[in-house]
Each structure stands twice: as structure tokens, then as C-alpha cells.
C-alpha atoms as an extended CHARMM CRD file, in Angstrom:
* protein
*
        83  EXT
         1         1  MET       CA             97.0990000000       56.6380000000      135.5860000000  PROA      1               0.0000000000
         2         2  ILE       CA             96.2000000000       59.6530000000      133.5950000000  PROA      2               0.0000000000
         3         3  ILE       CA             98.7210000000       61.5760000000      131.3490000000  PROA      3               0.0000000000
         4         4  LEU       CA             97.9400000000       65.3460000000      130.8680000000  PROA      4               0.0000000000
         5         5  LYS       CA             99.8960000000       68.0180000000      129.0010000000  PROA      5               0.0000000000
         6         6  LYS       CA            100.1730000000       71.8590000000      128.9510000000  PROA      6               0.0000000000
         7         7  ASP       CA            102.6360000000       73.7150000000      126.7090000000  PROA      7               0.0000000000
         8         8  ASN       CA            105.7340000000       71.6670000000      127.5270000000  PROA      8               0.0000000000
         9         9  VAL       CA            104.6120000000       70.3460000000      131.0480000000  PROA      9               0.0000000000
        10        10  GLU       CA            103.3180000000       66.8910000000      131.4230000000  PROA      10              0.0000000000
        11        11  ARG       CA            101.4610000000       65.8230000000      134.7130000000  PROA      11              0.0000000000
        12        12  ILE       CA            100.6250000000       61.9660000000      135.4660000000  PROA      12              0.0000000000
        13        13  VAL       CA             97.4430000000       62.0820000000      138.1650000000  PROA      13              0.0000000000
        14        14  PRO       CA             95.8220000000       59.1040000000      139.4000000000  PROA      14              0.0000000000
        15        15  ASP       CA             92.1860000000       59.7450000000      139.1170000000  PROA      15              0.0000000000
        16        16  MET       CA             89.5570000000       61.3840000000      136.7990000000  PROA      16              0.0000000000
        17        17  PRO       CA             89.0000000000       64.1460000000      139.6430000000  PROA      17              0.0000000000
        18        18  ALA       CA             92.2590000000       65.0930000000      139.7100000000  PROA      18              0.0000000000
        19        19  ALA       CA             92.4120000000       65.3660000000      135.6810000000  PROA      19              0.0000000000
        20        20  GLU       CA             89.2690000000       67.3450000000      135.9500000000  PROA      20              0.0000000000
        21        21  LYS       CA             90.9280000000       69.9970000000      137.9840000000  PROA      21              0.0000000000
        22        22  LEU       CA             93.9760000000       70.2940000000      135.5780000000  PROA      22              0.0000000000
        23        23  VAL       CA             91.6570000000       70.3460000000      132.4090000000  PROA      23              0.0000000000
        24        24  GLU       CA             89.9490000000       73.2330000000      133.8130000000  PROA      24              0.0000000000
        25        25  GLU       CA             93.7010000000       74.6900000000      134.2030000000  PROA      25              0.0000000000
        26        26  GLY       CA             94.3000000000       74.3500000000      130.6190000000  PROA      26              0.0000000000
        27        27  TYR       CA             95.6690000000       70.8630000000      130.4950000000  PROA      27              0.0000000000
        28        28  ILE       CA             94.8630000000       68.4650000000      127.6240000000  PROA      28              0.0000000000
        29        29  VAL       CA             94.1660000000       64.9350000000      128.5200000000  PROA      29              0.0000000000
        30        30  LEU       CA             96.7090000000       62.9260000000      126.6670000000  PROA      30              0.0000000000
        31        31  ASN       CA             96.0270000000       59.4320000000      127.7740000000  PROA      31              0.0000000000
        32        32  ALA       CA             93.0920000000       58.1280000000      129.8240000000  PROA      32              0.0000000000
        33        33  PRO       CA             90.9810000000       54.9080000000      129.0020000000  PROA      33              0.0000000000
        34        34  ASP       CA             87.4230000000       55.8260000000      127.8190000000  PROA      34              0.0000000000
        35        35  VAL       CA             88.0420000000       59.4710000000      127.7370000000  PROA      35              0.0000000000
        36        36  GLN       CA             87.8240000000       61.3220000000      124.6200000000  PROA      36              0.0000000000
        37        37  LYS       CA             91.0040000000       63.2050000000      124.2800000000  PROA      37              0.0000000000
        38        38  LYS       CA             89.8440000000       67.1800000000      123.8030000000  PROA      38              0.0000000000
        39        39  SER       CA             91.0790000000       70.1470000000      125.5190000000  PROA      39              0.0000000000
        40        40  THR       CA             88.6870000000       72.4440000000      126.9390000000  PROA      40              0.0000000000
        41        41  ALA       CA             88.5900000000       74.5040000000      123.6640000000  PROA      41              0.0000000000
        42        42  GLY       CA             87.7520000000       71.1740000000      121.9710000000  PROA      42              0.0000000000
        43        43  ALA       CA             90.7040000000       70.9820000000      119.6950000000  PROA      43              0.0000000000
        44        44  GLU       CA             91.5300000000       67.5920000000      119.4170000000  PROA      44              0.0000000000
        45        45  LEU       CA             94.9640000000       66.2220000000      120.6920000000  PROA      45              0.0000000000
        46        46  ASN       CA             97.7020000000       66.2170000000      117.7840000000  PROA      46              0.0000000000
        47        47  LEU       CA             98.7620000000       62.5570000000      117.8990000000  PROA      47              0.0000000000
        48        48  ASP       CA            101.9790000000       63.4120000000      116.3460000000  PROA      48              0.0000000000
        49        49  GLU       CA            103.1960000000       65.5680000000      119.0610000000  PROA      49              0.0000000000
        50        50  MET       CA            102.7980000000       62.3590000000      121.2690000000  PROA      50              0.0000000000
        51        51  THR       CA            105.8980000000       60.4280000000      122.1550000000  PROA      51              0.0000000000
        52        52  THR       CA            106.1270000000       56.8210000000      120.8710000000  PROA      52              0.0000000000
        53        53  ASP       CA            105.1840000000       55.6050000000      124.8170000000  PROA      53              0.0000000000
        54        54  GLN       CA            102.1890000000       57.8280000000      124.7880000000  PROA      54              0.0000000000
        55        55  LEU       CA            101.0730000000       56.3320000000      121.3300000000  PROA      55              0.0000000000
        56        56  ARG       CA            102.0510000000       52.8340000000      122.8410000000  PROA      56              0.0000000000
        57        57  GLN       CA             99.3150000000       53.4430000000      125.6470000000  PROA      57              0.0000000000
        58        58  THR       CA             96.8980000000       55.0190000000      123.4930000000  PROA      58              0.0000000000
        59        59  ALA       CA             96.7150000000       52.1320000000      121.1700000000  PROA      59              0.0000000000
        60        60  LYS       CA             96.6430000000       49.6880000000      123.9950000000  PROA      60              0.0000000000
        61        61  ASP       CA             93.7470000000       51.5410000000      125.0760000000  PROA      61              0.0000000000
        62        62  LYS       CA             92.1830000000       51.2030000000      121.9800000000  PROA      62              0.0000000000
        63        63  GLY       CA             92.4440000000       47.7580000000      121.9330000000  PROA      63              0.0000000000
        64        64  ILE       CA             95.3870000000       47.4140000000      119.2300000000  PROA      64              0.0000000000
        65        65  LYS       CA             97.5530000000       44.1450000000      119.3830000000  PROA      65              0.0000000000
        66        66  GLY       CA            101.1220000000       43.9110000000      119.3320000000  PROA      66              0.0000000000
        67        67  VAL       CA            102.1990000000       47.5990000000      119.7480000000  PROA      67              0.0000000000
        68        68  SER       CA            105.3560000000       46.8220000000      121.5420000000  PROA      68              0.0000000000
        69        69  SER       CA            107.2780000000       46.2190000000      118.4710000000  PROA      69              0.0000000000
        70        70  LEU       CA            105.4000000000       49.1350000000      116.4020000000  PROA      70              0.0000000000
        71        71  LYS       CA            107.3490000000       52.4640000000      115.2140000000  PROA      71              0.0000000000
        72        72  LYS       CA            106.1480000000       56.0140000000      115.6560000000  PROA      72              0.0000000000
        73        73  ASP       CA            104.7360000000       55.8700000000      112.0870000000  PROA      73              0.0000000000
        74        74  GLU       CA            103.4620000000       52.6320000000      112.3260000000  PROA      74              0.0000000000
        75        75  LEU       CA            101.7430000000       53.2710000000      115.8270000000  PROA      75              0.0000000000
        76        76  LEU       CA            100.2050000000       56.5790000000      114.2700000000  PROA      76              0.0000000000
        77        77  ALA       CA             98.7590000000       54.6990000000      111.5660000000  PROA      77              0.0000000000
        78        78  ALA       CA             97.1570000000       51.9730000000      113.4870000000  PROA      78              0.0000000000
        79        79  ILE       CA             95.6580000000       54.3350000000      115.6040000000  PROA      79              0.0000000000
        80        80  ARG       CA             94.0700000000       56.5950000000      112.7280000000  PROA      80              0.0000000000
        81        81  LYS       CA             92.8970000000       53.4410000000      111.0520000000  PROA      81              0.0000000000
        82        82  ALA       CA             91.0330000000       52.2400000000      114.6110000000  PROA      82              0.0000000000
        83        83  ASP       CA             89.3700000000       55.8200000000      114.9920000000  PROA      83              0.0000000000
């Protein structure tokens, strides 16, 4: 599952072809394995705008262990450290 966002609208799609169509419409990828999280304009996604659940999934995708018990600020720190 791939999560995308445009303004205050989030969309969940099952695969990359569907996600690519939404990116062409201005959505940004919030969470997808092995995909760099950038919009079509090239601006990096602001992690601070992600929900705790989105941060947990991002952390899991990066191979960070023990994320289920972390708070939002701890998740942010762990993700930034992993980058």
C-alpha cells in the first residue's frame, strides 16, 4: 500500500503505477518502500507533518526496530538518524 497526500487529502493506492498517476496530479508520496519521498517539484516531504502512524511505517520501511512504542518526537529522531 502506498500513501500519498495533496493539501489535506490523503489517498492510499495498491501499487506504483497508480501512485505515479497521482504524483502527476500533484500528490506527494508519504510512504512507499524503496521510493524516495519527493514531490514532482522535488521538495522533500516534511516529516513533521506526518502522523505518528505514518512515521512508524516510514521507520519500519527504513529497517528501524522497536518503533511501536516510540512517541512522535522519538520516531522523528530515529528516522532522521537513519537518513
